[in-house]
DRENDO-1510 file (C-alpha; in Angstrom, 1 decimal, always signed):
<recs>
REC; n; res; u; v; w
REC; 1; MET; +82.2; +6.0; +35.8 .
REC; 2; ILE; +83.9; +4.4; +38.8 .
REC; 3; LYS; +80.6; +4.5; +40.7 .
REC; 4; GLN; +78.9; +2.7; +37.9 .
REC; 5; ILE; +81.6; +0.0; +37.7 .
REC; 6; LEU; +81.4; -0.4; +41.5 .
REC; 7; ILE; +77.6; -0.8; +41.3 .
REC; 8; GLY; +78.1; -3.5; +38.6 .
REC; 9; PHE; +80.7; -5.2; +40.6 .
REC; 10; ILE; +78.5; -5.4; +43.7 .
REC; 11; ILE; +75.6; -6.7; +41.6 .
REC; 12; GLY; +77.9; -9.3; +40.1 .
REC; 13; VAL; +79.1; -10.5; +43.5 .
REC; 14; ILE; +75.5; -10.6; +44.8 .
REC; 15; ALA; +74.4; -12.5; +41.6 .
REC; 16; ASN; +77.2; -15.0; +42.2 .
REC; 17; LEU; +76.3; -15.5; +45.8 .
REC; 18; ALA; +72.6; -15.9; +44.8 .
REC; 19; GLY; +73.5; -18.5; +42.2 .
REC; 20; LEU; +75.6; -20.4; +44.7 .
REC; 21; TYR; +72.8; -20.3; +47.2 .
REC; 22; LEU; +70.2; -21.4; +44.7 .
REC; 23; TYR; +72.3; -24.3; +43.5 .
REC; 24; VAL; +72.8; -25.5; +47.1 .
REC; 25; TYR; +69.1; -25.0; +47.9 .
REC; 26; PHE; +67.7; -26.8; +44.9 .
REC; 27; PHE; +70.3; -29.5; +44.3 .
REC; 28; THR; +71.6; -30.6; +47.7 .
REC; 29; ASP; +70.1; -31.6; +51.0 .
REC; 30; TYR; +72.4; -29.5; +53.1 .
REC; 31; GLU; +72.2; -26.1; +54.6 .
REC; 32; ILE; +74.5; -23.5; +52.9 .
REC; 33; GLU; +77.1; -23.5; +55.7 .
REC; 34; VAL; +77.4; -27.3; +55.7 .
REC; 35; ALA; +77.5; -27.4; +51.9 .
REC; 36; LEU; +80.3; -24.9; +51.7 .
REC; 37; ARG; +82.3; -26.7; +54.4 .
REC; 38; LEU; +81.9; -30.1; +52.7 .
REC; 39; SER; +82.6; -28.7; +49.3 .
REC; 40; TYR; +85.8; -27.1; +50.6 .
REC; 41; GLN; +86.9; -30.4; +52.3 .
REC; 42; ASP; +86.1; -32.4; +49.1 .
REC; 43; GLY; +87.9; -30.0; +46.8 .
REC; 44; PHE; +84.6; -29.0; +45.1 .
REC; 45; ILE; +84.5; -25.4; +46.2 .
REC; 46; GLY; +85.8; -24.1; +42.8 .
REC; 47; LYS; +83.1; -25.9; +40.9 .
REC; 48; LEU; +80.5; -24.5; +43.3 .
REC; 49; ILE; +81.8; -21.0; +42.8 .
REC; 50; ALA; +81.7; -21.5; +39.0 .
REC; 51; LEU; +78.1; -22.7; +39.2 .
REC; 52; GLY; +77.2; -19.6; +41.1 .
REC; 53; ALA; +78.9; -17.4; +38.6 .
REC; 54; VAL; +76.6; -18.6; +35.8 .
REC; 55; LEU; +73.9; -16.3; +37.2 .
REC; 56; ASN; +76.2; -13.3; +36.3 .
REC; 57; PHE; +75.0; -13.7; +32.7 .
REC; 58; LEU; +71.7; -12.2; +33.6 .
REC; 59; PRO; +72.8; -8.8; +34.9 .
REC; 60; PHE; +75.6; -8.6; +32.4 .
REC; 61; PHE; +73.3; -8.9; +29.4 .
REC; 62; VAL; +70.7; -6.7; +31.0 .
REC; 63; PHE; +73.3; -4.0; +31.4 .
REC; 64; ILE; +74.5; -4.4; +27.9 .
REC; 65; LYS; +71.0; -4.2; +26.5 .
REC; 66; LYS; +70.3; -1.1; +28.5 .
REC; 67; LYS; +73.6; +0.5; +27.2 .
REC; 68; GLN; +75.0; +0.6; +30.8 .
REC; 69; ASP; +78.5; -0.5; +29.7 .
REC; 70; TYR; +80.3; +0.5; +32.9 .
REC; 71; ARG; +77.9; -1.5; +35.0 .
REC; 72; ALA; +78.5; -4.5; +32.7 .
REC; 73; ARG; +82.2; -4.0; +33.2 .
REC; 74; GLY; +81.7; -4.3; +36.9 .
REC; 75; VAL; +79.8; -7.6; +36.5 .
REC; 76; LEU; +82.6; -8.8; +34.3 .
REC; 77; ILE; +85.2; -7.8; +36.9 .
REC; 78; ALA; +83.2; -9.8; +39.5 .
REC; 79; THR; +83.2; -12.8; +37.2 .
REC; 80; ILE; +86.9; -12.5; +36.7 .
REC; 81; LEU; +87.4; -12.3; +40.5 .
REC; 82; SER; +85.4; -15.6; +40.7 .
REC; 83; ALA; +87.7; -17.2; +38.1 .
REC; 84; ILE; +90.7; -16.0; +40.2 .
REC; 85; LEU; +89.2; -17.5; +43.3 .
REC; 86; ILE; +88.6; -20.8; +41.5 .
REC; 87; LEU; +92.2; -20.8; +40.3 .
REC; 88; ILE; +93.4; -20.2; +43.9 .
REC; 89; SER; +91.2; -23.0; +45.2 .
REC; 90; LYS; +92.7; -25.4; +42.5 .
REC; 91; ILE; +96.2; -24.4; +43.4 .
REC; 92; ILE; +95.5; -24.9; +47.1 .
REC; 93; ASP; +94.1; -28.4; +46.3 .
REC; 94; TYR; +97.3; -29.4; +44.5 .
REC; 95; VAL; +99.7; -28.2; +47.2 .
</recs>
């Protein structure tokens, strides 16, 4: 059970990072390092993380369809972690 949740969590984090990378690759003219630095400086990092988290829908629904509920929970935990990181970035922007 814990192993399946951990696998889902790792897949969720990888999907989030892949979504973030794909967004930067297709919609900006910057390299990933430059895009992350500029988005942090401009207060856009939370939105960038949220756009990356959209890709978590794919593994989540695949796991649900295959009846791998514990892996789907891991992806959901990774998505919640993304939301917490977005919240923290917003708090840092306002301070």
